[in-house]
MARLUM-723826 format. One line per field, with one value per atom (N, C-alpha, C): residue number from 1; atom name; z, y, x. Coordinates in nm, 2 decimals. Atoms other than C-alpha are relative to their C-alpha. Last residue first. Example, Ala and Ser with C-alpha at 12.3 -4.5 7.8 and 13.67 -1.06 7.14 Angstrom:
% residues 2
k <- [2_2_2_1_1_1]
a <- [N_CA_C_N_CA_C]
up <- [0.00_0.71_0.08_0.00_0.78_0.00]
north <- [-0.11_-0.11_0.11_-0.12_-0.45_0.12]
east <- [-0.09_1.37_-0.08_0.09_1.23_0.09]
END
This chain:
% residues 271
k <- [271_271_271_270_270_270_269_269_269_268_268_268_267_267_267_266_266_266_265_265_265_264_264_264_263_263_263_262_262_262_261_261_261_260_260_260_259_259_259_258_258_258_257_257_257_256_256_256_255_255_255_254_254_254_253_253_253_252_252_252_251_251_251_250_250_250_249_249_249_248_248_248_247_247_247_246_246_246_245_245_245_244_244_244_243_243_243_242_242_242_241_241_241_240_240_240_239_239_239_238_238_238_237_237_237_236_236_236_235_235_235_234_234_234_233_233_233_232_232_232_231_231_231_230_230_230_229_229_229_228_228_228_227_227_227_226_226_226_225_225_225_224_224_224_223_223_223_222_222_222_221_221_221_220_220_220_219_219_219_218_218_218_217_217_217_216_216_216_215_215_215_214_214_214_213_213_213_212_212_212_211_211_211_210_210_210_209_209_209_208_208_208_207_207_207_206_206_206_205_205_205_204_204_204_203_203_203_202_202_202_201_201_201_200_200_200_199_199_199_198_198_198_197_197_197_196_196_196_195_195_195_194_194_194_193_193_193_192_192_192_191_191_191_190_190_190_189_189_189_188_188_188_187_187_187_186_186_186_185_185_185_184_184_184_183_183_183_182_182_182_181_181_181_180_180_180_179_179_179_178_178_178_177_177_177_176_176_176_175_175_175_174_174_174_173_173_173_172_172_172_171_171_171_170_170_170_169_169_169_168_168_168_167_167_167_166_166_166_165_165_165_164_164_164_163_163_163_162_162_162_161_161_161_160_160_160_159_159_159_158_158_158_157_157_157_156_156_156_155_155_155_154_154_154_153_153_153_152_152_152_151_151_151_150_150_150_149_149_149_148_148_148_147_147_147_146_146_146_145_145_145_144_144_144_143_143_143_142_142_142_141_141_141_140_140_140_139_139_139_138_138_138_137_137_137_136_136_136_135_135_135_134_134_134_133_133_133_132_132_132_131_131_131_130_130_130_129_129_129_128_128_128_127_127_127_126_126_126_125_125_125_124_124_124_123_123_123_122_122_122_121_121_121_120_120_120_119_119_119_118_118_118_117_117_117_116_116_116_115_115_115_114_114_114_113_113_113_112_112_112_111_111_111_110_110_110_109_109_109_108_108_108_107_107_107_106_106_106_105_105_105_104_104_104_103_103_103_102_102_102_101_101_101_100_100_100_99_99_99_98_98_98_97_97_97_96_96_96_95_95_95_94_94_94_93_93_93_92_92_92_91_91_91_90_90_90_89_89_89_88_88_88_87_87_87_86_86_86_85_85_85_84_84_84_83_83_83_82_82_82_81_81_81_80_80_80_79_79_79_78_78_78_77_77_77_76_76_76_75_75_75_74_74_74_73_73_73_72_72_72_71_71_71_70_70_70_69_69_69_68_68_68_67_67_67_66_66_66_65_65_65_64_64_64_63_63_63_62_62_62_61_61_61_60_60_60_59_59_59_58_58_58_57_57_57_56_56_56_55_55_55_54_54_54_53_53_53_52_52_52_51_51_51_50_50_50_49_49_49_48_48_48_47_47_47_46_46_46_45_45_45_44_44_44_43_43_43_42_42_42_41_41_41_40_40_40_39_39_39_38_38_38_37_37_37_36_36_36_35_35_35_34_34_34_33_33_33_32_32_32_31_31_31_30_30_30_29_29_29_28_28_28_27_27_27_26_26_26_25_25_25_24_24_24_23_23_23_22_22_22_21_21_21_20_20_20_19_19_19_18_18_18_17_17_17_16_16_16_15_15_15_14_14_14_13_13_13_12_12_12_11_11_11_10_10_10_9_9_9_8_8_8_7_7_7_6_6_6_5_5_5_4_4_4_3_3_3_2_2_2_1_1_1]
a <- [N_CA_C_N_CA_C_N_CA_C_N_CA_C_N_CA_C_N_CA_C_N_CA_C_N_CA_C_N_CA_C_N_CA_C_N_CA_C_N_CA_C_N_CA_C_N_CA_C_N_CA_C_N_CA_C_N_CA_C_N_CA_C_N_CA_C_N_CA_C_N_CA_C_N_CA_C_N_CA_C_N_CA_C_N_CA_C_N_CA_C_N_CA_C_N_CA_C_N_CA_C_N_CA_C_N_CA_C_N_CA_C_N_CA_C_N_CA_C_N_CA_C_N_CA_C_N_CA_C_N_CA_C_N_CA_C_N_CA_C_N_CA_C_N_CA_C_N_CA_C_N_CA_C_N_CA_C_N_CA_C_N_CA_C_N_CA_C_N_CA_C_N_CA_C_N_CA_C_N_CA_C_N_CA_C_N_CA_C_N_CA_C_N_CA_C_N_CA_C_N_CA_C_N_CA_C_N_CA_C_N_CA_C_N_CA_C_N_CA_C_N_CA_C_N_CA_C_N_CA_C_N_CA_C_N_CA_C_N_CA_C_N_CA_C_N_CA_C_N_CA_C_N_CA_C_N_CA_C_N_CA_C_N_CA_C_N_CA_C_N_CA_C_N_CA_C_N_CA_C_N_CA_C_N_CA_C_N_CA_C_N_CA_C_N_CA_C_N_CA_C_N_CA_C_N_CA_C_N_CA_C_N_CA_C_N_CA_C_N_CA_C_N_CA_C_N_CA_C_N_CA_C_N_CA_C_N_CA_C_N_CA_C_N_CA_C_N_CA_C_N_CA_C_N_CA_C_N_CA_C_N_CA_C_N_CA_C_N_CA_C_N_CA_C_N_CA_C_N_CA_C_N_CA_C_N_CA_C_N_CA_C_N_CA_C_N_CA_C_N_CA_C_N_CA_C_N_CA_C_N_CA_C_N_CA_C_N_CA_C_N_CA_C_N_CA_C_N_CA_C_N_CA_C_N_CA_C_N_CA_C_N_CA_C_N_CA_C_N_CA_C_N_CA_C_N_CA_C_N_CA_C_N_CA_C_N_CA_C_N_CA_C_N_CA_C_N_CA_C_N_CA_C_N_CA_C_N_CA_C_N_CA_C_N_CA_C_N_CA_C_N_CA_C_N_CA_C_N_CA_C_N_CA_C_N_CA_C_N_CA_C_N_CA_C_N_CA_C_N_CA_C_N_CA_C_N_CA_C_N_CA_C_N_CA_C_N_CA_C_N_CA_C_N_CA_C_N_CA_C_N_CA_C_N_CA_C_N_CA_C_N_CA_C_N_CA_C_N_CA_C_N_CA_C_N_CA_C_N_CA_C_N_CA_C_N_CA_C_N_CA_C_N_CA_C_N_CA_C_N_CA_C_N_CA_C_N_CA_C_N_CA_C_N_CA_C_N_CA_C_N_CA_C_N_CA_C_N_CA_C_N_CA_C_N_CA_C_N_CA_C_N_CA_C_N_CA_C_N_CA_C_N_CA_C_N_CA_C_N_CA_C_N_CA_C_N_CA_C_N_CA_C_N_CA_C_N_CA_C_N_CA_C_N_CA_C_N_CA_C_N_CA_C_N_CA_C_N_CA_C_N_CA_C_N_CA_C_N_CA_C_N_CA_C_N_CA_C_N_CA_C_N_CA_C_N_CA_C_N_CA_C_N_CA_C_N_CA_C_N_CA_C_N_CA_C_N_CA_C_N_CA_C_N_CA_C_N_CA_C_N_CA_C_N_CA_C_N_CA_C_N_CA_C_N_CA_C_N_CA_C_N_CA_C_N_CA_C_N_CA_C_N_CA_C_N_CA_C_N_CA_C_N_CA_C_N_CA_C_N_CA_C_N_CA_C_N_CA_C_N_CA_C_N_CA_C_N_CA_C_N_CA_C_N_CA_C_N_CA_C_N_CA_C_N_CA_C_N_CA_C_N_CA_C_N_CA_C_N_CA_C_N_CA_C_N_CA_C_N_CA_C_N_CA_C_N_CA_C_N_CA_C_N_CA_C_N_CA_C_N_CA_C_N_CA_C_N_CA_C_N_CA_C_N_CA_C_N_CA_C_N_CA_C_N_CA_C_N_CA_C_N_CA_C_N_CA_C_N_CA_C_N_CA_C_N_CA_C]
up <- [-0.09_7.83_-0.02_-0.10_7.57_0.09_0.07_7.33_0.08_0.07_7.56_-0.04_-0.12_7.66_0.01_-0.03_7.30_0.13_0.05_7.32_-0.06_-0.04_7.59_-0.08_-0.13_7.46_0.07_0.02_7.10_0.08_0.08_7.28_-0.04_-0.15_7.54_-0.10_-0.08_7.22_0.07_0.07_7.04_0.05_0.08_7.30_-0.11_-0.05_7.50_-0.15_-0.07_7.47_-0.01_-0.11_7.43_0.09_0.00_7.08_0.16_0.04_7.06_0.03_-0.10_7.25_-0.01_-0.13_7.04_0.10_0.01_6.73_0.15_0.07_6.81_0.03_-0.12_6.96_0.04_-0.11_6.67_0.13_0.08_6.43_0.12_-0.03_6.65_-0.04_-0.17_6.63_0.05_-0.01_6.22_0.20_0.02_6.21_0.04_0.04_6.43_-0.03_-0.01_6.56_-0.09_0.09_6.61_0.04_0.10_6.82_-0.09_0.00_7.11_-0.09_0.14_7.01_0.02_0.11_7.28_-0.13_0.07_7.54_-0.11_0.04_7.45_-0.01_0.15_7.45_0.00_-0.04_7.85_-0.14_-0.05_7.92_-0.10_0.07_7.74_-0.01_0.12_7.91_-0.09_-0.09_8.28_-0.16_0.03_8.07_0.08_0.18_7.95_0.03_0.05_8.30_-0.15_-0.08_8.47_-0.08_0.06_8.21_0.07_0.11_8.29_-0.05_-0.03_8.68_-0.15_0.01_8.57_0.04_0.14_8.43_0.01_0.00_8.75_-0.14_0.05_8.73_-0.03_-0.17_8.92_0.00_0.02_8.52_0.13_0.09_8.51_-0.02_-0.06_8.85_-0.15_-0.15_8.77_-0.02_0.04_8.40_0.14_0.07_8.51_-0.03_-0.09_8.79_-0.08_-0.12_8.59_0.06_0.05_8.25_0.12_0.02_8.43_-0.04_-0.14_8.63_-0.06_-0.04_8.24_0.18_0.04_8.12_0.04_0.18_8.36_-0.03_0.01_8.66_-0.15_0.01_8.67_0.01_-0.16_8.82_-0.02_-0.05_8.45_0.16_0.08_8.32_0.04_-0.02_8.56_-0.03_-0.18_8.53_0.03_0.00_8.13_0.13_0.01_8.20_-0.03_-0.14_8.43_-0.08_-0.08_8.15_0.12_0.06_7.89_0.10_0.00_8.11_-0.07_-0.13_8.20_0.01_-0.01_7.83_0.12_0.09_7.78_0.04_-0.07_8.12_-0.09_0.05_8.00_0.04_0.17_8.18_-0.01_0.11_8.49_-0.14_0.02_8.75_-0.11_0.17_8.80_-0.05_-0.01_9.18_-0.14_-0.11_9.27_-0.04_0.09_8.88_0.12_0.17_9.00_-0.01_-0.03_9.39_-0.13_-0.04_9.27_0.03_0.10_8.98_0.10_0.09_9.26_-0.08_-0.06_9.48_-0.05_0.03_9.18_0.09_0.10_9.15_-0.04_0.02_9.47_-0.10_-0.06_9.46_0.01_0.03_9.18_0.08_0.10_9.29_-0.08_-0.09_9.62_-0.09_-0.04_9.40_0.06_0.04_9.19_0.06_0.10_9.44_-0.07_0.05_9.54_-0.10_-0.12_9.71_0.02_0.01_9.37_0.20_0.06_9.28_0.05_-0.15_9.55_-0.04_-0.11_9.30_0.08_0.02_9.00_0.12_0.00_9.14_-0.03_-0.17_9.26_-0.02_-0.11_8.93_0.10_0.07_8.70_0.11_0.06_8.96_-0.04_-0.06_9.16_-0.17_0.07_9.02_0.06_-0.06_9.20_0.02_0.01_8.85_0.12_0.11_8.79_0.03_-0.03_9.12_-0.08_-0.09_9.01_0.08_0.03_8.72_0.07_0.09_8.88_-0.06_-0.12_9.13_-0.05_-0.02_8.81_0.14_0.10_8.68_0.01_0.02_8.96_-0.10_0.05_9.02_-0.01_0.13_9.25_-0.01_0.12_9.50_-0.16_0.11_9.78_-0.07_-0.03_10.14_-0.09_-0.10_10.15_0.00_0.00_9.82_0.07_0.08_9.82_-0.05_-0.06_10.15_-0.15_-0.08_10.05_0.06_0.04_9.71_0.08_0.10_9.89_-0.04_-0.05_10.14_-0.04_0.00_9.89_0.11_0.08_9.74_0.06_0.02_10.03_-0.13_-0.09_10.13_0.00_-0.05_9.81_0.13_0.13_9.74_0.04_0.00_10.08_-0.07_0.14_10.27_-0.05_0.02_10.63_-0.14_0.02_10.64_-0.01_-0.14_10.78_-0.02_-0.06_10.44_0.12_0.05_10.21_0.13_-0.06_10.44_-0.07_-0.21_10.42_-0.03_-0.06_10.02_0.16_0.03_9.95_0.01_-0.10_10.12_-0.01_-0.13_9.93_0.12_-0.04_9.61_0.12_0.08_9.64_0.04_-0.09_9.73_0.07_-0.07_9.42_0.18_-0.01_9.30_0.03_0.07_9.42_-0.04_-0.03_9.59_-0.07_0.08_9.44_0.10_-0.09_9.68_-0.01_-0.03_9.40_0.09_0.15_9.33_0.04_-0.05_9.75_-0.12_-0.11_9.66_0.00_0.07_9.33_0.11_0.09_9.51_-0.10_-0.07_9.81_-0.11_-0.04_9.57_0.05_0.13_9.32_0.11_0.01_9.68_-0.09_0.08_9.75_-0.03_0.11_10.06_-0.10_0.08_10.37_-0.16_0.05_10.53_-0.06_0.05_10.67_-0.01_-0.13_10.88_-0.03_-0.04_10.54_0.13_0.11_10.42_0.05_-0.03_10.79_-0.12_-0.12_10.74_-0.01_0.03_10.37_0.13_0.13_10.48_-0.02_-0.12_10.79_-0.12_-0.08_10.52_0.10_0.10_10.30_0.05_0.04_10.58_-0.07_-0.13_10.67_-0.01_-0.03_10.35_0.12_0.11_10.31_-0.03_-0.08_10.63_-0.10_-0.05_10.49_0.07_0.10_10.16_0.13_0.05_10.43_-0.12_-0.13_10.63_-0.06_-0.04_10.32_0.06_0.10_10.15_0.04_-0.01_10.49_-0.12_-0.12_10.50_-0.02_0.03_10.13_0.14_0.10_10.17_-0.02_0.14_10.52_-0.11_0.12_10.87_-0.19_0.15_11.18_-0.09_0.09_11.53_-0.14_0.04_11.76_-0.08_0.02_11.90_0.01_-0.11_11.84_-0.04_0.03_11.53_0.15_-0.15_11.61_0.00_0.02_11.27_0.10_0.07_11.37_-0.06_-0.09_11.63_-0.07_-0.10_11.45_0.08_0.07_11.18_0.09_0.06_11.38_-0.05_-0.14_11.56_-0.03_-0.12_11.23_0.12_0.04_11.05_0.15_-0.09_11.02_-0.03_0.07_10.81_0.14_0.08_10.87_-0.07_0.02_11.09_-0.17_0.12_11.12_0.03_0.02_11.36_-0.09_-0.10_11.27_0.00_-0.01_10.97_0.12_-0.08_10.96_0.00_0.07_10.70_0.04_0.00_10.89_-0.13_0.15_10.80_0.00_0.04_11.14_-0.10_0.02_11.23_-0.03_0.04_11.35_-0.03_-0.02_11.35_-0.06_0.10_11.40_0.00_-0.07_11.59_-0.14_0.09_11.47_0.07_0.08_11.66_-0.11_-0.08_11.90_-0.08_0.06_11.57_0.13_0.02_11.68_-0.02_-0.09_11.88_-0.01_0.06_11.69_0.08_0.02_11.94_-0.09_-0.08_11.92_-0.01_0.06_11.80_0.09_-0.11_11.84_-0.07_-0.12_11.70_0.10_-0.06_11.46_0.10_-0.16_11.27_0.05_-0.10_10.89_0.14_-0.09_10.71_0.09]
north <- [-0.12_14.36_0.14_0.01_14.10_0.14_-0.08_14.19_0.02_-0.15_14.09_0.07_-0.07_13.75_0.14_-0.01_13.67_0.06_-0.11_13.75_-0.02_-0.13_13.53_0.09_-0.06_13.25_0.11_-0.06_13.28_0.00_-0.15_13.23_0.06_-0.09_12.94_0.12_0.04_12.73_0.12_-0.17_12.85_-0.02_0.05_12.71_0.06_0.04_12.88_-0.06_0.14_12.86_-0.06_0.01_13.22_-0.11_0.00_13.18_0.01_0.15_13.12_0.01_0.10_13.45_-0.16_-0.01_13.65_-0.08_0.04_13.53_0.01_0.14_13.54_-0.07_0.03_13.90_-0.16_-0.05_14.02_-0.03_0.10_13.83_0.03_0.16_13.97_-0.06_-0.04_14.37_-0.15_0.02_14.30_-0.01_0.15_14.19_-0.04_0.12_14.45_-0.10_0.02_14.72_-0.08_0.05_14.86_-0.08_-0.08_15.10_-0.07_-0.11_14.92_0.07_0.02_14.63_0.11_0.00_14.67_0.00_-0.18_14.77_0.00_-0.09_14.45_0.20_-0.04_14.26_0.07_-0.04_14.29_0.02_-0.14_14.23_0.08_-0.06_13.93_0.18_-0.03_13.80_0.06_-0.11_13.87_-0.01_-0.15_13.74_0.08_-0.01_13.40_0.20_-0.02_13.37_0.04_-0.17_13.42_0.00_-0.12_13.17_0.16_-0.05_12.91_0.12_-0.06_12.92_0.02_-0.19_12.91_0.07_-0.09_12.58_0.11_-0.02_12.42_0.07_-0.12_12.21_0.09_-0.10_11.88_0.13_0.03_11.71_0.05_-0.06_11.93_-0.02_-0.18_11.88_-0.03_0.04_11.46_0.14_0.06_11.53_-0.01_-0.09_11.70_-0.02_-0.05_11.42_0.14_0.03_11.14_0.12_0.04_11.29_-0.03_-0.09_11.40_0.03_-0.04_11.07_0.14_0.09_10.92_0.07_-0.04_11.20_-0.07_0.05_11.17_0.04_0.11_11.40_-0.06_0.15_11.58_-0.13_0.05_11.92_-0.17_-0.07_12.06_-0.07_0.09_11.79_0.08_0.08_11.95_-0.10_0.00_12.27_-0.14_-0.01_12.18_0.04_0.09_12.03_0.03_0.05_12.31_-0.14_-0.07_12.57_-0.10_-0.02_12.35_0.03_0.16_12.24_0.00_0.06_12.59_-0.09_-0.04_12.70_-0.04_0.06_12.47_0.08_0.13_12.56_-0.05_0.07_12.92_-0.16_0.09_13.17_-0.09_-0.12_13.41_-0.06_0.01_13.12_0.14_0.01_13.08_-0.04_-0.08_13.05_0.04_-0.13_12.79_0.13_-0.09_12.63_0.09_-0.07_12.59_0.05_-0.13_12.48_0.12_-0.12_12.23_0.11_-0.02_12.10_0.09_-0.15_12.11_0.05_-0.19_11.92_0.10_-0.02_11.62_0.17_-0.04_11.60_0.05_-0.13_11.50_0.08_-0.11_11.24_0.15_-0.05_11.11_0.10_-0.15_11.10_0.05_-0.13_10.90_0.11_-0.08_10.63_0.14_-0.08_10.59_0.12_0.01_10.52_0.07_-0.13_10.71_-0.08_-0.03_10.43_0.10_0.05_10.24_0.09_-0.09_10.52_-0.11_-0.14_10.35_0.04_0.12_10.00_0.13_0.01_10.25_-0.10_-0.09_10.43_-0.06_-0.08_10.13_0.11_0.14_9.96_0.05_0.05_10.26_-0.06_0.08_10.39_-0.02_0.12_10.71_-0.11_0.09_10.98_-0.11_0.04_11.23_-0.10_-0.13_11.39_-0.06_0.00_11.05_0.08_0.07_11.13_-0.06_-0.06_11.46_-0.15_-0.10_11.34_0.01_0.09_11.04_0.11_0.06_11.31_-0.12_-0.08_11.51_-0.07_-0.07_11.23_0.11_0.12_11.09_0.05_0.16_11.39_-0.07_0.07_11.69_-0.10_0.03_11.85_-0.04_-0.08_11.82_-0.01_-0.14_11.67_0.14_-0.03_11.33_0.13_0.01_11.23_0.08_-0.11_11.44_-0.05_-0.15_11.31_0.04_0.00_10.92_0.18_0.04_10.93_0.04_-0.10_11.07_0.01_-0.12_10.81_0.13_0.05_10.50_0.11_0.00_10.69_-0.02_-0.18_10.77_-0.03_-0.09_10.40_0.13_0.05_10.24_0.07_-0.05_10.47_-0.06_0.10_10.42_0.02_-0.02_10.65_-0.15_-0.15_10.69_0.02_0.02_10.28_0.17_-0.04_10.26_0.05_0.16_10.06_0.08_0.15_10.31_-0.10_-0.04_10.64_-0.12_0.02_10.44_0.07_0.08_10.39_0.00_0.06_10.73_-0.16_-0.04_10.90_-0.10_0.08_10.69_0.02_0.15_10.73_-0.06_0.03_11.10_-0.13_-0.05_11.09_0.02_0.10_10.93_0.03_0.15_11.17_-0.08_0.10_11.50_-0.13_0.19_11.72_-0.11_0.03_12.09_-0.13_-0.03_12.17_-0.05_-0.17_12.15_0.04_-0.07_11.79_0.20_-0.03_11.71_0.08_-0.14_11.84_-0.03_-0.15_11.64_0.10_0.01_11.32_0.13_-0.03_11.37_0.02_-0.17_11.43_0.01_-0.09_11.13_0.16_-0.06_10.94_0.06_0.13_11.00_0.05_0.01_11.22_-0.13_0.12_11.23_0.02_0.05_11.59_-0.16_-0.06_11.82_-0.07_-0.02_11.60_0.13_0.07_11.49_-0.04_-0.02_11.78_-0.08_-0.13_11.81_0.00_0.04_11.42_0.09_0.08_11.48_0.02_-0.07_11.79_-0.10_-0.09_11.56_0.09_0.07_11.29_0.08_0.00_11.56_-0.11_-0.10_11.66_0.01_-0.05_11.35_0.12_0.05_11.24_0.07_-0.02_11.53_-0.10_-0.16_11.47_0.03_0.01_11.10_0.10_0.06_11.25_-0.05_-0.12_11.50_-0.09_-0.10_11.22_0.10_0.07_11.00_0.04_0.02_11.30_-0.10_-0.09_11.35_0.00_-0.04_11.01_0.12_0.05_10.98_0.02_-0.09_11.30_-0.11_-0.04_11.20_0.05_0.02_11.24_0.01_-0.01_11.22_-0.01_0.11_11.24_0.03_0.16_11.44_-0.09_-0.12_11.59_-0.11_-0.07_11.37_0.07_-0.12_11.19_0.08_-0.01_10.84_0.16_-0.04_10.84_0.03_0.08_10.73_-0.05_0.11_10.96_-0.12_0.02_11.21_-0.08_0.02_11.13_0.06_0.17_11.10_-0.04_0.05_11.45_-0.17_0.04_11.60_-0.06_0.09_11.77_-0.02_0.00_12.10_-0.15_0.04_12.15_0.00_0.10_12.26_-0.02_0.04_12.58_-0.11_-0.05_12.66_-0.10_0.03_12.60_0.08_0.09_12.64_-0.02_-0.10_12.85_-0.02_-0.10_12.69_0.09_-0.01_12.43_0.09_0.02_12.15_0.11_0.07_12.11_-0.01_-0.02_12.19_-0.09_0.11_12.09_0.12_-0.08_12.27_-0.10_0.08_12.08_0.07_-0.04_12.22_-0.03_0.03_12.00_0.09_0.02_11.98_0.08_0.14_11.87_-0.03_0.05_12.17_-0.16_0.11_12.40_-0.08_-0.04_12.78_-0.15_-0.06_12.77_-0.02_-0.12_12.50_0.06_0.02_12.24_0.13_-0.07_12.25_-0.01_0.04_12.02_0.03_-0.04_12.12_-0.04_-0.03_11.99_0.08_-0.07_11.75_0.08_0.03_11.69_0.07_-0.13_11.71_-0.09_0.01_11.49_0.10]
east <- [-0.04_7.44_0.02_0.12_7.27_0.04_0.08_7.57_-0.14_-0.06_7.82_-0.10_0.05_7.59_0.05_0.11_7.62_-0.02_0.02_7.98_-0.14_-0.02_8.04_-0.02_0.10_7.82_0.02_0.13_8.01_-0.11_-0.01_8.34_-0.11_0.02_8.21_0.02_0.16_8.10_0.01_0.07_8.47_-0.18_0.06_8.66_-0.11_0.12_8.90_-0.06_0.02_9.27_-0.14_-0.04_9.39_-0.05_-0.20_9.48_-0.02_-0.07_9.08_0.13_0.02_9.01_0.02_-0.09_9.22_-0.06_-0.19_9.08_0.05_0.03_8.66_0.19_-0.01_8.78_-0.04_-0.10_8.89_0.01_-0.14_8.66_0.08_0.02_8.35_0.11_-0.03_8.48_-0.01_-0.11_8.47_0.08_-0.08_8.17_0.18_0.06_8.00_0.07_0.18_8.25_-0.09_0.09_8.58_-0.14_0.07_8.76_-0.08_0.11_8.72_-0.05_0.07_8.93_-0.14_-0.10_9.22_-0.07_-0.09_8.99_0.12_0.15_8.72_0.08_0.00_9.04_-0.07_-0.14_9.12_-0.01_-0.01_8.76_0.14_0.08_8.75_-0.01_-0.10_9.04_-0.07_-0.09_8.84_0.08_0.05_8.50_0.10_0.00_8.69_-0.08_-0.17_8.84_-0.04_-0.09_8.50_0.11_0.06_8.35_0.04_-0.03_8.60_-0.07_-0.13_8.57_0.05_-0.01_8.18_0.09_0.07_8.19_0.01_0.13_8.37_-0.01_0.04_8.68_-0.12_0.07_8.66_-0.01_0.11_8.76_-0.10_0.06_9.05_-0.15_0.04_9.16_-0.04_0.06_9.21_-0.08_0.12_9.32_-0.12_0.07_9.61_-0.16_0.02_9.71_-0.07_0.10_9.65_-0.04_0.13_9.82_-0.10_0.06_10.09_-0.11_0.00_10.20_-0.12_0.12_10.17_-0.04_0.15_10.36_-0.10_0.02_10.64_-0.07_0.07_10.73_-0.03_-0.04_11.08_-0.14_0.00_10.98_0.04_-0.12_11.02_0.03_-0.11_10.76_0.13_0.01_10.47_0.20_-0.05_10.53_0.08_-0.14_10.52_0.06_-0.12_10.24_0.10_-0.05_10.04_0.09_-0.11_10.13_0.06_-0.16_9.95_0.10_-0.10_9.68_0.14_-0.02_9.61_0.09_-0.13_9.60_0.05_-0.07_9.34_0.15_-0.11_9.19_0.07_0.10_9.10_0.10_-0.04_9.29_-0.05_0.05_9.20_0.03_0.12_9.23_-0.08_-0.03_9.58_-0.16_-0.04_9.62_0.01_0.03_9.42_0.02_0.17_9.46_-0.02_-0.03_9.84_-0.12_-0.06_9.76_0.02_0.12_9.55_0.03_0.12_9.81_-0.12_-0.06_10.09_-0.10_0.00_9.86_0.06_0.11_9.80_-0.03_0.01_10.15_-0.12_-0.06_10.24_-0.04_-0.01_9.99_0.03_0.09_10.07_-0.10_-0.03_10.44_-0.10_0.01_10.30_0.06_0.09_10.10_0.04_0.08_10.41_-0.12_0.13_10.59_-0.06_0.04_10.93_-0.13_0.05_11.14_-0.09_0.14_11.15_-0.02_0.13_11.41_-0.10_0.08_11.66_-0.12_0.07_11.68_-0.03_0.15_11.70_-0.04_0.08_11.99_-0.13_-0.01_12.22_-0.15_0.08_12.19_-0.08_0.14_12.25_-0.05_0.02_12.56_-0.10_0.07_12.53_0.01_-0.10_12.79_-0.02_-0.06_12.61_0.12_-0.07_12.50_0.11_-0.11_12.34_0.12_-0.05_12.14_0.14_-0.09_12.04_0.09_-0.11_11.90_0.10_-0.09_11.70_0.12_-0.07_11.57_0.08_-0.11_11.45_0.12_-0.14_11.30_0.09_-0.07_11.08_0.15_0.00_10.95_0.07_-0.07_11.03_-0.08_0.09_10.81_0.05_0.03_11.01_-0.11_-0.03_11.06_-0.03_0.04_10.93_0.02_0.18_11.01_-0.08_0.06_11.37_-0.17_0.02_11.43_-0.07_0.10_11.35_-0.02_0.15_11.53_-0.06_0.07_11.81_-0.11_0.03_11.85_-0.05_0.16_11.80_0.00_0.07_12.13_-0.20_0.00_12.32_-0.11_0.10_12.28_-0.04_0.18_12.35_-0.08_0.11_12.66_-0.14_0.02_12.84_-0.09_0.07_13.03_-0.04_0.05_13.16_-0.04_0.17_13.15_-0.02_0.08_13.50_-0.10_-0.02_13.63_-0.07_0.13_13.44_0.07_0.15_13.61_-0.10_0.05_13.94_-0.13_0.06_13.89_0.03_0.14_13.79_0.01_0.11_14.09_-0.13_-0.06_14.37_-0.09_0.05_14.18_0.03_0.12_14.21_-0.01_0.05_14.59_-0.18_-0.04_14.65_-0.04_0.07_14.46_0.05_-0.08_14.66_-0.11_-0.03_14.45_0.08_-0.12_14.39_0.09_-0.09_14.10_0.13_-0.02_13.88_0.11_-0.05_13.97_0.00_-0.11_13.86_0.07_0.00_13.52_0.14_-0.03_13.52_0.02_-0.09_13.58_0.06_-0.11_13.36_0.16_-0.05_13.12_0.09_-0.02_13.18_-0.01_-0.13_13.16_0.06_-0.03_12.83_0.15_-0.02_12.76_0.04_-0.07_12.56_0.05_0.10_12.54_0.06_0.16_12.70_-0.08_0.02_13.04_-0.16_0.08_13.11_-0.11_0.09_13.28_-0.15_0.08_13.44_-0.09_0.06_13.55_-0.07_0.09_13.68_-0.12_0.09_13.89_-0.14_0.05_14.02_-0.09_0.09_14.10_-0.07_0.07_14.27_-0.07_0.06_14.49_-0.08_0.07_14.60_-0.07_0.15_14.65_-0.05_0.09_14.92_-0.13_0.03_15.06_-0.09_0.09_15.13_-0.06_0.07_15.30_-0.13_0.05_15.50_-0.10_0.15_15.59_-0.07_0.12_15.71_-0.08_0.12_15.89_-0.13_0.09_16.10_-0.13_0.06_16.20_-0.10_0.13_16.32_-0.07_0.10_16.52_-0.14_-0.03_16.71_-0.11_0.06_16.60_0.06_-0.03_16.79_-0.07_0.04_16.63_0.04_-0.16_16.79_-0.02_-0.12_16.44_0.11_-0.05_16.11_0.17_-0.11_15.94_0.03_-0.11_15.82_0.06_-0.15_15.72_0.06_-0.02_15.35_0.11_0.02_15.33_0.04_-0.08_15.41_0.01_-0.11_15.19_0.10_-0.02_14.91_0.12_-0.04_14.96_-0.01_0.11_14.94_0.02_0.07_15.26_-0.08_0.09_15.46_-0.07_0.16_15.74_-0.07_0.02_16.10_-0.12_0.12_16.14_-0.01_0.08_16.53_-0.14_0.13_16.81_-0.09_0.01_17.17_-0.15_0.09_17.27_-0.10_-0.02_17.58_-0.08_-0.03_17.47_0.07_-0.13_17.41_0.10_-0.05_17.06_0.13_-0.15_16.93_0.05_-0.07_16.55_0.14_-0.11_16.27_0.11_-0.13_15.94_0.06_-0.17_15.60_0.11_-0.15_15.34_0.08_-0.14_14.96_0.11_-0.03_14.66_0.09_-0.10_14.68_0.01_0.00_14.55_0.09_0.14_14.58_-0.06_0.09_14.87_-0.15_0.01_15.12_-0.14_0.10_15.27_-0.06_0.07_15.66_-0.17_0.12_15.90_-0.08_0.11_16.26_-0.12_-0.03_16.62_-0.09_0.13_16.53_0.05_0.07_16.84_-0.10_0.05_16.91_-0.02_0.14_17.12_-0.01]
END
């Protein structure tokens, strides 16, 4: 039976205490272990107290729970977390599963974690502060371990009207920054961009078509002139029918309509 001979406060952490014991093997006093203040109080540890192996293991187990709990609280202090996020974080700290389950149960009981509240807050934040579409937000919530029923309810915080508004703003900025290509190519690139951001096909069609309708015809002509000048430098060694065919092929691949290509080539011949 080992006897506690001394208890001291750690210098760097006033909430932890070093326990020294005499194991009766002629070695005298030795450092045995350290515990959190809550564990010290719970087991009423004091000088002269005898500890058997079972008591020692129980104290260590409770201290491991307390350390894991403190880690989880520190992790939660940065922002709201889902239950799975906390579980995965504690796994990275090599904490045993029974202790993790105890921590999650305690945090849930204390209302420090609540997947329903987390999901609602997450959707609102992403909808109001990012340009993500519904599908990306939904995927992110799944990765955070949010159940399907909770997830679907939370996604209602991102209404269709707001999705269309955001997608339209993205489309407008995209067109403003990319005026050197045909509307057809721009539309394809924009659709791919909005898909990557998580917008549905229905939202994309509305946003892209709204912008396409408002695009000026002279912008398309400016774009074909820009692409045409690049093609002219490449095919300047050709002339006549062969030159026209080369130009038509490259401009058609760039997404311009044949009517616009014919108009551009006719204007080029006049100049």
